[in-house]
C-alpha positions in Angstrom: 24.8 139.9 -28.0 27.5 142.4 -27.1 30.1 140.4 -29.0 28.1 140.4 -32.2 27.4 144.1 -32.0 31.0 145.0 -31.3 32.3 142.7 -34.1 29.7 144.4 -36.3 31.3 147.8 -35.7 34.8 146.4 -36.6 36.1 144.5 -39.5 38.2 142.1 -37.3 39.2 142.0 -33.7 41.7 140.1 -31.7 40.5 138.2 -28.6 42.1 140.7 -26.1 40.7 143.7 -27.9 37.2 142.2 -27.9 37.5 141.3 -24.2 38.4 144.9 -23.4 35.3 146.1 -25.2 32.9 143.9 -23.2 32.7 145.1 -19.6 32.9 142.4 -17.0 33.2 139.4 -19.3 35.6 136.7 -18.2 38.1 135.1 -20.5 36.3 131.8 -20.2 32.9 133.2 -21.0 34.2 135.1 -24.0 35.8 131.9 -25.3 32.6 129.9 -24.9 30.6 132.7 -26.5 32.9 132.9 -29.5 33.0 129.1 -30.0 29.2 129.0 -30.0 29.0 131.9 -32.5 31.5 130.1 -34.7 29.6 126.8 -34.4 26.4 128.7 -35.4 28.2 130.2 -38.5 28.0 133.8 -37.2 31.7 134.3 -36.6 34.9 133.2 -38.3 38.1 132.6 -36.4 41.5 133.1 -38.2 44.7 131.8 -36.6 47.9 133.4 -37.8 50.9 131.0 -37.3 53.3 133.2 -35.3 54.7 133.2 -31.8 52.6 133.9 -29.8 49.7 132.9 -32.1 47.5 135.7 -33.2 43.8 135.0 -33.5 41.3 137.3 -35.1 37.5 137.1 -35.2 35.1 138.6 -37.6 31.4 138.3 -38.5 30.3 136.1 -41.4 27.7 137.5 -43.8 25.1 135.7 -41.7 26.4 137.3 -38.5 26.3 140.7 -40.2 22.7 140.2 -41.1 22.0 139.6 -37.4 23.5 142.9 -36.3 20.7 145.0 -37.8 18.1 142.9 -36.0 19.9 143.2 -32.6 20.2 146.9 -33.0 16.5 147.1 -33.7 15.7 144.9 -30.7 18.0 147.0 -28.5 16.3 150.2 -29.6 12.9 148.7 -28.8 14.1 147.7 -25.3 15.5 151.2 -24.7 12.2 152.8 -25.8 10.2 150.6 -23.6 12.5 150.4 -20.6 10.2 152.6 -18.4 7.2 150.4 -19.1 9.2 147.2 -18.5 10.5 148.5 -15.1 7.1 149.6 -14.1 5.6 146.2 -14.9 8.3 144.5 -12.9 7.6 146.8 -9.9 3.8 146.1 -10.2 4.5 142.3 -10.4 6.6 142.4 -7.2 3.9 144.4 -5.4 1.2 141.9 -6.4 3.3 139.0 -5.1 3.7 140.6 -1.7 
């Protein structure tokens, strides 16, 4: 989700720039995430033939259409955070 929103704010990003913008993500996890997003048609990957190779990622039109939905979902989660945390606390108390 982070990768999609971050790419939505930028036209294109190189792998290292994207990694710096996602706190705590490993290189392996970002690679897997980007491959999956590419397979799903949400991200395009462009390789520039130079040494070292330069790779840039950007959202496809389909990926851009998803950004608005994710921002909306994120807003909902933030608005309801207190209720969700309270429900979790009540659930834990009931289990004990």
